[in-house]
Structure formats: C-alpha cells, structure tokens
MDTraj code that builds the backbone (N, CA, C; nanometers):
import mdtraj as md
import numpy as np

residues = "UNK UNK UNK UNK UNK UNK UNK UNK UNK UNK UNK UNK UNK UNK UNK UNK UNK UNK UNK UNK UNK UNK UNK UNK UNK UNK UNK UNK UNK UNK UNK UNK UNK UNK UNK UNK UNK UNK UNK UNK UNK UNK UNK UNK UNK UNK UNK UNK UNK UNK UNK UNK UNK UNK UNK UNK UNK UNK UNK UNK UNK UNK UNK UNK UNK UNK UNK UNK UNK UNK UNK UNK UNK UNK UNK UNK UNK UNK UNK UNK UNK UNK UNK UNK UNK UNK UNK UNK UNK UNK UNK UNK UNK UNK UNK UNK UNK UNK UNK UNK UNK UNK UNK UNK UNK UNK UNK UNK".split()
xyz = np.array([
    [0.0821, -0.1183, -0.0001],
    [0.0002, 0.0000, -0.0001],
    [0.0874, 0.1262, 0.0001],
    [0.2074, 0.1145, 0.0536],
    [0.2942, 0.2320, 0.0598],
    [0.3211, 0.2898, -0.0785],
    [0.3345, 0.2041, -0.1786],
    [0.3566, 0.2517, -0.3143],
    [0.2375, 0.3283, -0.3681],
    [0.1176, 0.2848, -0.3353],
    [-0.0034, 0.3534, -0.3816],
    [-0.0161, 0.4917, -0.3194],
    [0.0211, 0.5047, -0.1934],
    [0.0063, 0.6315, -0.1216],
    [0.0840, 0.7428, -0.1910],
    [0.1925, 0.7066, -0.2561],
    [0.2769, 0.8072, -0.3219],
    [0.2240, 0.8508, -0.4578],
    [0.1262, 0.7790, -0.5112],
    [0.0735, 0.8125, -0.6431],
    [-0.0321, 0.9217, -0.6340],
    [-0.0390, 1.0073, -0.7352],
    [-0.1416, 1.1127, -0.7364],
    [-0.2813, 1.0539, -0.7578],
    [-0.3808, 1.1288, -0.7172],
    [-0.5201, 1.0902, -0.7421],
    [-0.5416, 1.0694, -0.8919],
    [-0.6258, 0.9734, -0.9246],
    [-0.6681, 0.9477, -1.0628],
    [-0.5504, 0.9428, -1.1604],
    [-0.4473, 0.8655, -1.1243],
    [-0.3266, 0.8604, -1.2074],
    [-0.3020, 0.7258, -1.2746],
    [-0.3885, 0.6267, -1.2529],
    [-0.3664, 0.4939, -1.3106],
    [-0.4934, 0.4433, -1.3780],
    [-0.4757, 0.3876, -1.4962],
    [-0.5876, 0.3257, -1.5672],
    [-0.6071, 0.1800, -1.5271],
    [-0.4987, 0.1151, -1.4867],
    [-0.5022, -0.0273, -1.4548],
    [-0.4036, -0.0562, -1.3434],
    [-0.4487, -0.1327, -1.2437],
    [-0.3616, -0.1808, -1.1362],
    [-0.3827, -0.3313, -1.1273],
    [-0.2731, -0.4065, -1.1223],
    [-0.2786, -0.5528, -1.1121],
    [-0.2124, -0.5966, -0.9826],
    [-0.2701, -0.6981, -0.9193],
    [-0.2120, -0.7562, -0.7981],
    [-0.2354, -0.9070, -0.8016],
    [-0.1398, -0.9785, -0.8569],
    [-0.1497, -1.1238, -0.8643],
    [-0.0752, -1.1859, -0.7466],
    [-0.1438, -1.2702, -0.6719],
    [-0.0865, -1.3414, -0.5576],
    [-0.0316, -1.2451, -0.4522],
    [-0.0996, -1.1340, -0.4322],
    [-0.0598, -1.0343, -0.3324],
    [-0.1645, -1.0258, -0.2217],
    [-0.2908, -1.0256, -0.2586],
    [-0.3981, -1.0033, -0.1627],
    [-0.4111, -1.1164, -0.0604],
    [-0.3425, -1.2285, -0.0837],
    [-0.3446, -1.3388, 0.0127],
    [-0.2742, -1.3009, 0.1422],
    [-0.2017, -1.1892, 0.1410],
    [-0.1323, -1.1415, 0.2602],
    [-0.2063, -1.0260, 0.3274],
    [-0.3272, -0.9981, 0.2811],
    [-0.4062, -0.8865, 0.3330],
    [-0.5346, -0.9412, 0.3954],
    [-0.5524, -0.9177, 0.5245],
    [-0.6732, -0.9643, 0.5919],
    [-0.7927, -0.8754, 0.5576],
    [-0.7821, -0.7473, 0.5846],
    [-0.8901, -0.6526, 0.5559],
    [-0.8529, -0.5746, 0.4302],
    [-0.9140, -0.6081, 0.3201],
    [-0.8811, -0.5475, 0.1917],
    [-0.9388, -0.4077, 0.1744],
    [-1.0369, -0.3693, 0.2530],
    [-1.1083, -0.2439, 0.2293],
    [-1.0170, -0.1203, 0.2288],
    [-0.9264, -0.1027, 0.3260],
    [-0.8398, 0.0163, 0.3201],
    [-0.7513, 0.0186, 0.1940],
    [-0.6993, -0.0955, 0.1556],
    [-0.6164, -0.1021, 0.0355],
    [-0.6997, -0.0729, -0.0885],
    [-0.8197, -0.1283, -0.0947],
    [-0.9079, -0.1034, -0.2090],
    [-0.9513, 0.0429, -0.2161],
    [-0.9684, 0.1068, -0.1021],
    [-1.0029, 0.2495, -0.1014],
    [-0.8879, 0.3321, -0.1589],
    [-0.7663, 0.2940, -0.1292],
    [-0.6503, 0.3636, -0.1844],
    [-0.6409, 0.3383, -0.3359],
    [-0.6704, 0.2162, -0.3777],
    [-0.6762, 0.1846, -0.5209],
    [-0.7811, 0.2728, -0.5885],
    [-0.8971, 0.2868, -0.5265],
    [-1.0040, 0.3696, -0.5831],
    [-0.9581, 0.5149, -0.5997],
    [-0.8817, 0.5641, -0.5062],
    [-0.8307, 0.7013, -0.5145],
    [-0.7357, 0.7180, -0.6324],
    [-0.6540, 0.6185, -0.6568],
    [-0.5494, 0.6268, -0.7589],
    [-0.6043, 0.5995, -0.8996],
    [-0.7097, 0.5195, -0.9098],
    [-0.7640, 0.4875, -1.0427],
    [-0.8332, 0.6072, -1.1069],
    [-0.8212, 0.6150, -1.2381],
    [-0.8972, 0.7126, -1.3153],
    [-1.0411, 0.6645, -1.3265],
    [-1.1309, 0.7499, -1.3661],
    [-1.2686, 0.7089, -1.3924],
    [-1.2655, 0.6029, -1.5024],
    [-1.3282, 0.4911, -1.4780],
    [-1.3253, 0.3794, -1.5725],
    [-1.2053, 0.2889, -1.5553],
    [-1.1134, 0.3246, -1.4633],
    [-0.9947, 0.2427, -1.4390],
    [-1.0304, 0.1105, -1.3731],
    [-0.9437, 0.0124, -1.3913],
    [-0.9681, -0.1229, -1.3405],
    [-0.8608, -0.1680, -1.2438],
    [-0.9028, -0.2456, -1.1449],
    [-0.8125, -0.3137, -1.0535],
    [-0.8414, -0.4622, -1.0654],
    [-0.7437, -0.5388, -1.1099],
    [-0.7575, -0.6841, -1.1231],
    [-0.6658, -0.7499, -1.0204],
    [-0.7199, -0.8487, -0.9481],
    [-0.6406, -0.9150, -0.8460],
    [-0.6884, -1.0575, -0.8245],
    [-0.6027, -1.1359, -0.7613],
    [-0.6372, -1.2733, -0.7266],
    [-0.6375, -1.2874, -0.5749],
    [-0.7188, -1.3795, -0.5279],
    [-0.7205, -1.4169, -0.3866],
    [-0.7368, -1.5673, -0.3774],
    [-0.6917, -1.6234, -0.2671],
    [-0.7294, -1.7607, -0.2351],
    [-0.8685, -1.7532, -0.1759],
    [-0.9462, -1.8583, -0.1955],
    [-1.0848, -1.8546, -0.1485],
    [-1.1189, -1.9779, -0.0667],
    [-1.2326, -1.9674, -0.0002],
    [-1.2880, -2.0804, 0.0747],
    [-1.4394, -2.0717, 0.0659],
    [-1.5050, -2.1814, 0.0961],
    [-1.6508, -2.1886, 0.0783],
    [-1.7295, -2.1285, 0.1941],
    [-1.6640, -2.0973, 0.3037],
    [-1.7345, -2.0446, 0.4198],
    [-1.7589, -1.8958, 0.4106],
    [-1.7682, -1.8343, 0.5274],
    [-1.7935, -1.6900, 0.5388],
    [-1.6657, -1.6174, 0.5783],
    [-1.6537, -1.4924, 0.5382],
    [-1.5460, -1.4056, 0.5852],
    [-1.4085, -1.4434, 0.5343],
    [-1.3107, -1.4222, 0.6218],
    [-1.1702, -1.4420, 0.5887],
    [-1.1098, -1.5391, 0.6887],
    [-1.0304, -1.6341, 0.6406],
    [-0.9631, -1.7293, 0.7290],
    [-0.8133, -1.7288, 0.6980],
    [-0.7338, -1.7527, 0.8006],
    [-0.5899, -1.7638, 0.7847],
    [-0.5555, -1.9111, 0.7712],
    [-0.4941, -1.9466, 0.6595],
    [-0.4592, -2.0864, 0.6337],
    [-0.3291, -2.1275, 0.7005],
    [-0.2978, -2.2568, 0.6902],
    [-0.1760, -2.3104, 0.7504],
    [-0.0506, -2.2458, 0.6931],
    [-0.0556, -2.2046, 0.5679],
    [0.0585, -2.1403, 0.5038],
    [0.0667, -1.9917, 0.5316],
    [-0.0116, -1.9432, 0.6277],
    [-0.0164, -1.8018, 0.6668],
    [-0.0564, -1.7112, 0.5510],
    [-0.1485, -1.7616, 0.4711],
    [-0.2067, -1.6848, 0.3612],
    [-0.3569, -1.6773, 0.3896],
    [-0.4153, -1.5612, 0.3644],
    [-0.5575, -1.5445, 0.3896],
    [-0.6393, -1.5968, 0.2723],
    [-0.7487, -1.6633, 0.3057],
    [-0.8471, -1.7073, 0.2066],
    [-0.9756, -1.6305, 0.2331],
    [-1.0310, -1.5720, 0.1290],
    [-1.1491, -1.4866, 0.1391],
    [-1.2688, -1.5556, 0.0747],
    [-1.3839, -1.5385, 0.1343],
    [-1.5059, -1.5864, 0.0692],
    [-1.5407, -1.4901, -0.0439],
    [-1.6133, -1.5385, -0.1416],
    [-1.6552, -1.4517, -0.2527],
    [-1.7373, -1.3344, -0.1995],
    [-1.8228, -1.3610, -0.1009],
    [-1.9064, -1.2543, -0.0444],
    [-1.8216, -1.1473, 0.0242],
    [-1.7154, -1.1872, 0.0929],
    [-1.6318, -1.0880, 0.1615],
    [-1.5511, -1.0053, 0.0617],
    [-1.5093, -1.0661, -0.0489],
    [-1.4377, -0.9902, -0.1519],
    [-1.5319, -0.8872, -0.2132],
    [-1.6514, -0.9313, -0.2487],
    [-1.7504, -0.8392, -0.3076],
    [-1.7826, -0.7250, -0.2101],
    [-1.8003, -0.7558, -0.0827],
    [-1.8326, -0.6534, 0.0171],
    [-1.7180, -0.5535, 0.0320],
    [-1.5946, -0.6009, 0.0297],
    [-1.4798, -0.5100, 0.0398],
    [-1.4695, -0.4190, -0.0815],
    [-1.4961, -0.4734, -0.1982],
    [-1.4932, -0.3931, -0.3204],
    [-1.5963, -0.2809, -0.3115],
    [-1.7174, -0.3147, -0.2741],
    [-1.8256, -0.2163, -0.2656],
    [-1.7968, -0.1140, -0.1555],
    [-1.7467, -0.1607, -0.0390],
    [-1.7180, -0.0700, 0.0727],
    [-1.6100, 0.0316, 0.0370],
    [-1.5243, -0.0033, -0.0563],
    [-1.4157, 0.0877, -0.0952],
    [-1.4592, 0.1913, -0.1975],
    [-1.5804, 0.1784, -0.2468],
    [-1.6289, 0.2717, -0.3482],
    [-1.6068, 0.2252, -0.4907],
    [-1.5565, 0.1038, -0.5077],
    [-1.5383, 0.0467, -0.6413],
    [-1.6598, -0.0378, -0.6769],
    [-1.6708, -0.0715, -0.8046],
    [-1.7803, -0.1565, -0.8527],
    [-1.7235, -0.2920, -0.8922],
    [-1.7819, -0.4005, -0.8403],
    [-1.7351, -0.5328, -0.8837],
    [-1.7767, -0.5579, -1.0290],
    [-1.6805, -0.5840, -1.1141],
    [-1.7071, -0.6124, -1.2547],
    [-1.7055, -0.7618, -1.2827],
    [-1.6170, -0.8328, -1.2130],
    [-1.6022, -0.9764, -1.2361],
    [-1.5470, -1.0399, -1.1098],
    [-1.6013, -1.1550, -1.0757],
    [-1.5536, -1.2339, -0.9623],
    [-1.5756, -1.3795, -1.0002],
    [-1.4669, -1.4443, -1.0424],
    [-1.4779, -1.5802, -1.0950],
    [-1.3854, -1.6758, -1.0223],
    [-1.4336, -1.7981, -0.9995],
    [-1.3453, -1.8994, -0.9399],
    [-1.2319, -1.9333, -1.0360],
    [-1.1110, -1.9359, -0.9843],
    [-0.9926, -1.9739, -1.0616],
    [-0.8764, -1.9918, -0.9657],
    [-0.7965, -2.0908, -0.9890],
    [-0.6788, -2.1125, -0.9068],
    [-0.5609, -2.0381, -0.9673],
    [-0.4890, -1.9649, -0.8840],
    [-0.3714, -1.8928, -0.9336],
    [-0.2415, -1.9640, -0.8975],
    [-0.2519, -2.0747, -0.8216],
    [-0.1311, -2.1477, -0.7857],
    [-0.1648, -2.2898, -0.7418],
    [-0.0614, -2.3717, -0.7354],
    [-0.0769, -2.5082, -0.6867],
    [0.0081, -2.5260, -0.5610],
    [-0.0354, -2.6180, -0.4780],
    [0.0385, -2.6503, -0.3568],
    [0.0375, -2.8006, -0.3408],
    [0.1536, -2.8602, -0.3286],
    [0.1676, -3.0059, -0.3182],
    [0.0963, -3.0758, -0.4350],
    [0.1045, -3.0170, -0.5521],
    [0.0466, -3.0767, -0.6715],
    [-0.1024, -3.0554, -0.6906],
    [-0.1672, -2.9853, -0.5977],
    [-0.3119, -2.9612, -0.6088],
    [-0.3386, -2.8118, -0.6267],
    [-0.4372, -2.7800, -0.7096],
    [-0.4735, -2.6405, -0.7270],
    [-0.5367, -2.5856, -0.5995],
    [-0.4967, -2.4663, -0.5616],
    [-0.5520, -2.3975, -0.4448],
    [-0.6737, -2.3199, -0.4910],
    [-0.7893, -2.3369, -0.4255],
    [-0.9086, -2.2623, -0.4665],
    [-0.8839, -2.1113, -0.4595],
    [-0.9344, -2.0403, -0.5593],
    [-0.9130, -1.8964, -0.5617],
    [-1.0179, -1.8242, -0.6437],
    [-1.0014, -1.6954, -0.6490],
    [-1.0908, -1.6084, -0.7268],
    [-1.0064, -1.5090, -0.8056],
    [-1.0550, -1.4755, -0.9218],
    [-1.0021, -1.3629, -0.9974],
    [-1.1070, -1.2540, -0.9862],
    [-1.0650, -1.1376, -0.9396],
    [-1.1577, -1.0263, -0.9213],
    [-1.1148, -0.9088, -1.0089],
    [-1.2136, -0.8414, -1.0633],
    [-1.1907, -0.7179, -1.1356],
    [-1.2904, -0.6159, -1.0814],
    [-1.2357, -0.5023, -1.0372],
    [-1.3176, -0.3935, -0.9829],
    [-1.2915, -0.2686, -1.0648],
    [-1.3944, -0.1867, -1.0805],
    [-1.3828, -0.0662, -1.1617],
    [-1.4175, 0.0573, -1.0810],
    [-1.3527, 0.1672, -1.1172],
    [-1.3903, 0.2964, -1.0598],
    [-1.4813, 0.3656, -1.1582],
    [-1.5944, 0.4073, -1.1119],
    [-1.6923, 0.4755, -1.1983],
    [-1.6783, 0.6233, -1.1900],
])
top = md.Topology()
chain = top.add_chain()
for i, resn in enumerate(residues, 1):
    res = top.add_residue(resn, chain, resSeq=i)
    for name in ("N", "CA", "C"):
        top.add_atom(name, md.element.get_by_symbol(name[0]), res)
traj = md.Trajectory(xyz[None], top)
C-alpha cells in the first residue's frame, strides 16, 4: 500500500495484484486507496485464495483465504464496482490447485 500512497489521485488506468492479496486480511483500506489512484473507468484486477465459508480465514501457510461474499463486500465498501468475480486457481500446492478467485473492480 505504501507505493499507492505516493501516487497522485486518478493517475492509473489499470492496477494488477497477482498473488498479493493473500497477505491482506482486511482489503477495504487497500481497495479504497486503489479507488483514489484509479482514473474514472480504471480497473483493478487481483487474485485471492478462497474458501466456501464466510469471511476471511488464515490458512496453515499463513495466507488469507477470502469468501466470494467478503471480496464483493470489500470492493463495494471501498467505493469500487465489482465487474467480475470468478473462481480460478492462481497457484498449486503439493500438486493440487488452491481454490481462488479472480476479481476485477472498476472505478466509476
């Protein structure tokens, strides 16, 4: 987030975060900063590990897994609009795909 803080308002059309949000428990403050930096119509695409339950859980590998509902709620709470939220694995562990989501949020 420190890198985002240094950017001017409405200075980015696209921000990507692959395999980063797994280290963030509460995404809302980070997403609010993304919303500040994005231009109108700008997109933020990111991946998260997911789980079928509610909220956010810390896994054995010290990576957070987010429910689809909690990701959507964080996007909306930050002032962004959820454009896409699809199940997809971004990595494997011990030969098995780790459940995940690909999210795309837009600033209107």
